[in-house]
C-alpha positions in Angstrom: 139.4 34.1 133.3 139.7 30.6 132.0 139.4 27.4 134.1 139.7 23.8 133.1 137.6 21.1 134.8 139.0 17.6 134.3 136.9 15.8 136.9 133.8 16.3 139.0 136.0 16.5 142.1 137.6 19.6 140.6 134.2 21.4 140.6 134.6 22.3 144.2 137.7 24.4 143.6 136.2 25.8 140.3 133.1 27.0 142.2 135.3 28.8 144.8 137.2 30.5 142.0 134.1 31.7 140.2 132.6 33.0 143.5 135.8 34.9 144.2 136.0 36.3 140.6 132.3 37.3 140.6 132.7 40.3 142.8 129.5 42.2 143.1 127.8 40.6 140.1 124.3 39.5 141.0 123.2 38.1 137.6 125.2 35.1 136.4 124.5 33.7 132.9 125.5 30.2 131.9 126.1 29.3 128.3 126.8 25.7 127.2 125.3 23.1 125.1 122.9 20.5 126.5 124.8 18.2 128.8 127.8 20.5 129.3 127.3 20.8 133.0 125.6 24.1 133.6 123.3 22.7 136.4 126.1 20.7 137.9 128.3 23.8 138.1 125.4 25.8 139.6 125.0 23.0 142.3 128.6 23.3 143.2 128.4 27.1 143.4 125.2 26.8 145.5 127.0 24.4 147.9 129.7 27.0 148.5 127.0 29.6 149.1 125.5 27.3 151.8 122.3 26.8 149.9 120.2 24.5 152.0 117.7 23.5 149.3 118.0 20.7 146.8 119.4 22.4 143.7 118.0 21.0 140.4 117.2 22.3 137.0 114.0 24.3 136.8 113.4 23.2 133.2 109.6 22.8 133.6 109.0 25.4 136.3 111.3 28.0 134.6 112.5 29.3 138.0 113.5 27.8 141.4 114.1 29.7 144.5 116.7 28.6 147.1 117.8 30.0 150.4 120.7 29.6 152.8 121.0 29.9 156.6 122.0 33.6 156.3 118.6 34.4 154.8 120.0 35.0 151.3 117.8 34.2 148.4 119.0 32.7 145.1 117.0 32.3 141.9 117.8 29.7 139.3 116.3 30.1 135.8 116.2 27.7 132.9 114.8 29.2 129.8 115.4 26.2 127.5 111.7 25.4 127.0 110.3 28.9 126.5 109.1 29.8 123.1 109.6 33.6 123.3 110.6 36.4 125.6 107.1 37.2 126.6 106.9 33.9 128.6 109.8 35.2 130.7 108.1 38.5 131.1 105.0 36.7 132.3 106.9 35.3 135.3 108.0 38.8 136.2 111.7 38.4 135.3 112.5 42.0 135.7 111.4 41.9 139.4 113.8 39.0 140.0 116.7 40.8 138.2 116.0 44.0 140.1 115.7 42.2 143.5 119.4 42.4 144.3 119.4 38.6 144.9 121.7 36.3 143.1 120.3 35.0 139.8 121.7 32.0 137.9 120.4 31.9 134.3 120.6 28.8 132.0 119.9 29.3 128.3 120.2 33.1 128.4 120.2 33.2 124.6 116.5 32.7 124.8 116.0 36.1 126.4 118.7 38.3 124.9 116.8 41.6 125.1 115.7 41.0 128.7 119.2 40.5 130.1 120.4 43.3 132.3 123.2 45.6 131.3 125.6 44.0 133.8 126.2 40.3 134.4 128.8 37.6 134.9 129.1 35.4 131.8 130.1 31.8 132.3 130.6 29.8 129.1 131.1 26.0 129.4 132.7 24.1 126.5 132.9 20.4 126.3 136.5 19.4 125.5 136.1 15.7 126.1 133.8 13.2 127.9 135.4 14.1 131.3 136.7 17.7 130.8 135.3 21.2 130.3 136.7 24.6 129.6 135.0 27.4 131.5 135.4 31.0 130.4 134.2 33.7 132.8 134.0 37.4 132.2 132.2 40.5 133.5 130.0 42.3 131.1 128.5 45.8 131.4 129.4 48.9 133.3 
């Protein structure tokens, strides 16, 4: 599925479309260069999932945990600053992935061998200062 975002206001509708398209996927990986809007998109998605916490990039903490009023837990990872996959292993990444909770992963290219077999891939491409192309696809079994 391909979506075009031409304003920040359009993110609301885009977030709804991604949630609807995601189906049962629990691991969502976000690709995009620095400044492409990965965290901004995750904030919009979290808003539609009724996340009550302040969503922000976990660049220094590597993982943030959020919750909603239904008792659902969401994990938000940012692997930009890790040097190798063993740092992700040190935080117990497999336990997060196996939890059944929704996991949002920024910079998944830093942990290629640790990604689960099934995930929702979200690629964000900058097309201009104000627009983005978002390609979404299911991967795995």
